[in-house]
C-alpha positions as CSV (number, residue, x, y, z in Angstrom):
1,M,68.6,-76.3,102.7
2,D,66.3,-79.1,102.4
3,I,65.4,-81.1,99.2
4,K,62.2,-78.9,98.6
5,E,64.1,-75.7,98.7
6,S,66.7,-77.0,96.4
7,L,64.1,-78.2,93.9
8,I,62.2,-74.8,94.0
9,L,65.6,-73.0,93.5
10,I,66.4,-75.2,90.4
11,L,63.1,-75.0,88.9
12,S,63.2,-71.1,89.6
13,G,66.7,-71.3,87.7
14,I,65.3,-73.3,84.7
15,F,62.2,-70.7,84.3
16,F,64.5,-67.7,84.6
17,T,66.7,-69.5,81.9
18,C,63.8,-70.4,79.6
19,T,62.3,-66.7,79.9
20,L,65.5,-65.2,79.1
21,S,66.0,-67.5,76.0
22,V,62.7,-66.8,74.7
23,G,63.5,-63.1,75.3
24,I,66.4,-63.2,73.5
25,V,64.9,-65.3,70.6
26,F,62.1,-62.4,70.3
27,I,64.5,-59.8,70.5
28,L,66.6,-61.6,67.5
29,I,63.5,-62.1,65.5
30,F,62.6,-58.3,65.9
31,F,65.9,-57.0,65.0
32,K,65.9,-59.4,62.0
33,K,62.5,-58.4,61.0
34,K,63.6,-54.7,61.3
35,T,66.9,-55.4,59.4
36,T,64.9,-56.9,56.6
37,Y,62.4,-54.1,56.6
38,L,65.0,-51.5,56.4
39,Q,66.8,-53.7,53.7
40,S,63.5,-53.6,51.5
41,I,63.1,-49.8,52.1
42,Y,66.7,-49.2,50.9
43,E,66.3,-51.6,48.0
44,M,63.0,-49.8,47.1
45,Q,64.7,-46.3,47.5
46,L,67.7,-47.5,45.4
47,K,65.3,-48.8,42.6
48,N,63.4,-45.6,42.6
49,K,66.8,-43.7,42.4
50,E,67.9,-45.6,39.5
51,L,64.6,-45.5,38.0
52,E,64.8,-41.5,38.3
53,M,68.2,-41.4,36.9
54,M,67.3,-43.7,34.0
55,N,64.4,-41.4,33.4
56,A,66.6,-38.4,33.4
57,V,69.1,-40.0,30.9
58,V,66.4,-41.0,28.5
59,Q,64.6,-37.8,28.6
60,A,67.9,-35.9,28.0
61,Q,68.3,-38.0,25.0
62,E,64.9,-37.6,23.8
63,T,65.4,-33.6,24.0
64,E,68.8,-34.0,22.2
65,R,67.1,-36.3,19.6
66,T,64.2,-33.5,19.3
67,N,66.7,-30.6,18.8
68,I,68.9,-32.5,16.3
69,S,65.7,-33.7,14.3
70,R,64.4,-30.3,14.3
71,N,67.8,-28.8,13.1
72,L,68.1,-31.3,10.4
73,H,64.4,-30.9,9.2
74,D,64.3,-27.0,9.6
75,E,67.9,-25.9,8.8
76,V,69.6,-28.4,6.5
77,G,66.4,-29.3,4.8
78,S,65.7,-25.7,4.0
79,I,68.9,-25.2,2.7
80,L,68.9,-28.2,0.3
81,A,65.4,-27.3,-0.7
82,M,66.7,-23.8,-1.7
83,A,69.4,-25.3,-3.7
84,Q,67.0,-27.4,-5.6
85,R,64.9,-24.4,-6.5
86,N,68.1,-22.5,-7.9
87,L,69.0,-25.6,-9.9
88,S,65.4,-26.1,-11.3
89,A,65.3,-22.4,-12.2
90,S,68.7,-22.5,-13.9
91,L,67.6,-25.7,-15.7
92,D,64.5,-23.7,-17.1
93,R,66.7,-20.9,-18.1
94,M,69.1,-23.1,-20.1
95,T,69.1,-23.5,-23.8
96,G,71.1,-26.3,-25.4
97,D,74.5,-27.7,-23.9
98,D,73.0,-31.1,-23.1
99,L,76.1,-32.2,-21.2
100,L,75.7,-29.3,-18.7
101,R,71.9,-30.2,-18.5
102,N,72.7,-33.5,-17.7
103,D,75.0,-32.6,-15.0
104,I,72.5,-30.4,-13.4
105,E,69.9,-33.2,-13.8
106,F,72.1,-35.5,-12.1
107,T,72.9,-33.0,-9.2
108,M,69.1,-32.4,-8.6
109,D,68.5,-36.0,-8.4
110,V,71.2,-36.4,-5.8
111,L,69.6,-33.6,-3.9
112,D,66.3,-35.3,-4.0
113,Q,67.8,-38.4,-2.6
114,S,69.7,-36.2,0.2
115,V,66.5,-34.5,1.1
116,D,64.5,-37.8,1.3
117,K,67.2,-39.1,3.6
118,I,67.4,-36.3,5.9
119,R,63.4,-36.3,6.1
120,A,63.8,-39.9,7.1
121,I,66.3,-39.7,9.7
122,S,64.6,-36.5,11.2
123,H,61.1,-38.4,11.3
124,G,63.0,-41.6,12.5
125,M,64.8,-39.5,15.6
126,L,61.4,-37.8,16.4
127,P,58.3,-39.4,15.5
128,H,56.7,-36.1,14.3
129,F,53.6,-37.9,13.0
130,L,52.9,-39.4,16.5
131,V,53.2,-36.0,18.2
132,K,51.0,-34.3,15.8
133,F,48.3,-36.8,15.2
134,G,48.5,-39.2,18.3
135,L,49.0,-42.8,19.0
136,L,46.3,-44.3,17.0
137,K,46.8,-42.7,13.8
138,A,50.6,-43.3,14.3
139,L,50.0,-47.0,14.8
140,Q,47.9,-47.3,12.0
141,R,50.7,-45.6,9.8
142,L,53.3,-47.9,11.1
143,M,51.2,-51.1,9.9
144,E,50.9,-49.4,6.6
145,Q,54.5,-49.0,6.2
146,T,55.0,-52.8,7.8
147,E,52.3,-54.0,4.8
148,K,54.5,-52.3,2.2
149,S,57.5,-54.0,3.5
150,L,56.1,-57.4,3.7
151,G,54.0,-57.1,0.5
152,N,51.1,-58.9,2.4
153,S,48.0,-57.6,4.1
154,C,48.1,-56.3,7.8
155,S,45.6,-54.9,9.9
156,F,45.2,-52.5,12.7
157,N,42.3,-52.6,15.0
158,S,41.3,-50.7,18.0
159,S,38.6,-50.5,20.5
160,V,39.9,-47.2,22.1
161,S,38.4,-43.9,21.3
162,E,40.2,-41.7,19.0
163,D,39.7,-38.8,21.5
164,L,42.6,-40.8,23.5
165,S,44.8,-38.3,25.2
166,L,48.1,-39.6,26.7
167,E,50.9,-38.0,28.4
168,Q,53.5,-37.2,25.7
169,R,56.4,-39.1,27.7
170,Q,53.9,-42.2,27.8
171,E,52.9,-42.0,24.3
172,I,56.5,-41.5,22.9
173,H,57.9,-44.7,24.8
174,F,54.8,-46.8,24.1
175,Y,55.0,-46.0,20.4
176,C,58.8,-46.7,20.4
177,I,58.4,-49.9,22.2
178,A,55.9,-51.0,19.3
179,T,58.2,-49.8,16.7
180,E,61.2,-51.6,18.0
181,L,59.1,-54.9,18.4
182,I,57.8,-54.4,15.0
183,N,61.4,-54.0,13.5
184,N,62.5,-57.0,15.7
185,L,59.9,-59.1,14.0
186,M,60.8,-58.0,10.5
187,K,64.2,-58.8,11.1
188,H,64.2,-61.9,12.8
189,A,60.8,-63.5,12.7
190,R,60.3,-63.5,8.7
191,P,56.6,-63.1,9.3
192,Q,54.0,-63.2,6.3
193,F,51.5,-61.0,8.2
194,I,51.5,-58.7,11.4
195,N,48.4,-57.6,12.9
196,L,47.8,-55.1,15.8
197,K,45.1,-54.6,18.1
198,L,44.8,-51.8,20.7
199,D,42.5,-52.1,23.7
200,A,41.7,-50.2,27.2
201,R,40.9,-52.6,29.9
202,E,41.0,-52.1,33.6
203,N,42.8,-48.6,33.5
204,H,45.5,-50.1,31.1
205,L,46.3,-49.4,27.5
206,I,47.2,-52.7,25.7
207,L,48.7,-53.4,22.4
208,H,48.3,-57.0,21.0
209,I,50.9,-57.9,18.3
210,Q,50.0,-61.1,16.3
211,H,52.1,-62.5,13.4
212,D,53.0,-65.9,11.9
213,G,56.6,-65.9,11.7
214,V,59.2,-67.4,14.1
215,A,58.2,-66.7,17.8
216,I,59.9,-66.9,21.2
217,S,58.2,-67.7,24.5
218,Q,58.7,-65.4,27.7
219,A,61.4,-67.4,28.8
220,D,63.4,-66.8,25.6
221,Y,62.7,-63.1,26.0
222,E,64.0,-63.2,29.5
223,Y,67.2,-65.1,28.5
224,L,67.8,-62.8,25.5
225,L,67.4,-59.7,27.7
226,H,69.9,-60.6,30.3
227,H,72.1,-62.6,28.2
228,G,72.0,-61.1,24.7
229,N,74.3,-58.5,23.5
230,G,71.7,-56.3,21.4
231,M,70.7,-53.0,22.3
232,G,67.1,-53.3,21.1
233,L,65.5,-55.7,24.0
234,E,67.6,-53.4,26.6
235,S,66.0,-50.2,25.1
236,I,62.5,-51.9,25.6
237,S,63.2,-53.0,29.1
238,H,64.3,-49.4,29.9
239,R,61.3,-47.7,28.4
240,L,59.0,-50.3,30.1
241,R,60.3,-49.3,33.4
242,I,59.8,-45.6,33.0
243,I,56.1,-46.1,32.0
244,T,55.7,-49.0,34.4
245,G,54.8,-51.3,31.5
246,E,54.5,-54.9,30.9
247,L,55.7,-57.1,28.0
248,Q,54.5,-60.7,27.6
249,Y,55.6,-63.1,24.7
250,Q,53.8,-66.3,23.8
251,R,54.6,-68.9,21.3
252,Q,51.8,-70.7,19.4
253,T,51.4,-73.5,17.1
254,K,52.1,-71.1,14.2
255,G,53.5,-67.8,14.9
256,G,53.1,-66.1,18.2
257,T,51.6,-63.0,20.1
258,I,53.4,-60.2,21.9
259,E,51.3,-57.9,24.4
260,I,52.5,-54.5,25.7
261,S,50.4,-53.0,28.5
262,M,50.8,-49.9,30.6
263,P,48.8,-48.0,33.2
264,L,46.8,-45.0,32.3
265,K,46.6,-41.9,34.2
266,M,43.9,-40.3,32.3
267,K,40.3,-41.0,31.3
268,I,39.4,-42.1,27.8
269,A,36.3,-40.8,26.5
270,P,33.5,-43.8,26.0
271,N,33.0,-44.8,22.6
272,N,30.3,-47.6,23.2
273,H,33.0,-50.0,23.1
274,E,32.7,-50.3,19.4
275,E,35.8,-51.9,17.7
276,I,37.2,-49.7,14.8
277,S,38.5,-52.1,12.2
278,I,40.9,-50.3,9.7
279,P,42.0,-52.6,6.7
280,L,45.4,-51.5,5.2
281,T,44.7,-52.7,1.7
């Protein structure tokens, strides 16, 4: 074998080795991409499964809360109301005996407080007002209650049609998130005022909350969500995942803002983009 043949043989070996190496590299890249793709599919399926399970748990909780709320309102409330009527009738028929009259009046006062407590618990477990009158009126009522608690003027503005019709699950979760955020502000931020504004933009429903209290940033919220021990933020996070919503915090020079948004799966009747301003004074 002469030098030329040896050189050709060596070059052929080098070419074959390079070709084999390139082929192996491409095979490894292919399998890596396939593994990554399969891993992403698995993680997506796992996430969807977790969301389905969480949704089922929350739905079961809401159903149970509804049943308990209805039983408290319809059964226990009715029994106490009957007792009130009977005592009132007995009081009307009484003549003299001031001591017994005072005892009955005291018992009626206790019953009144019990009825009020049961009504508050019942309404707290299931937002009857929301279910009956819709999100806009429920948010307006929420701000009226907030204004009474703060002792200062608050407002609720909306550019959304009063004909807004949401899926009940969306409506309840969105309202519960807003309620929890307002409660957190009242408890921790010590604001002098809280203003709400409801908008619909790009097929999303957006609630803008502005306040002048102690504010946190988005980074603060993420930290508290993952490192805090409170159930409120965790509940908000779960509800946001169910409605595919987002929550954004922003700290300002004085106070801050919170924005809740969720995609809509329905049509909102046009209202010529006129903003409804509802003073709560």
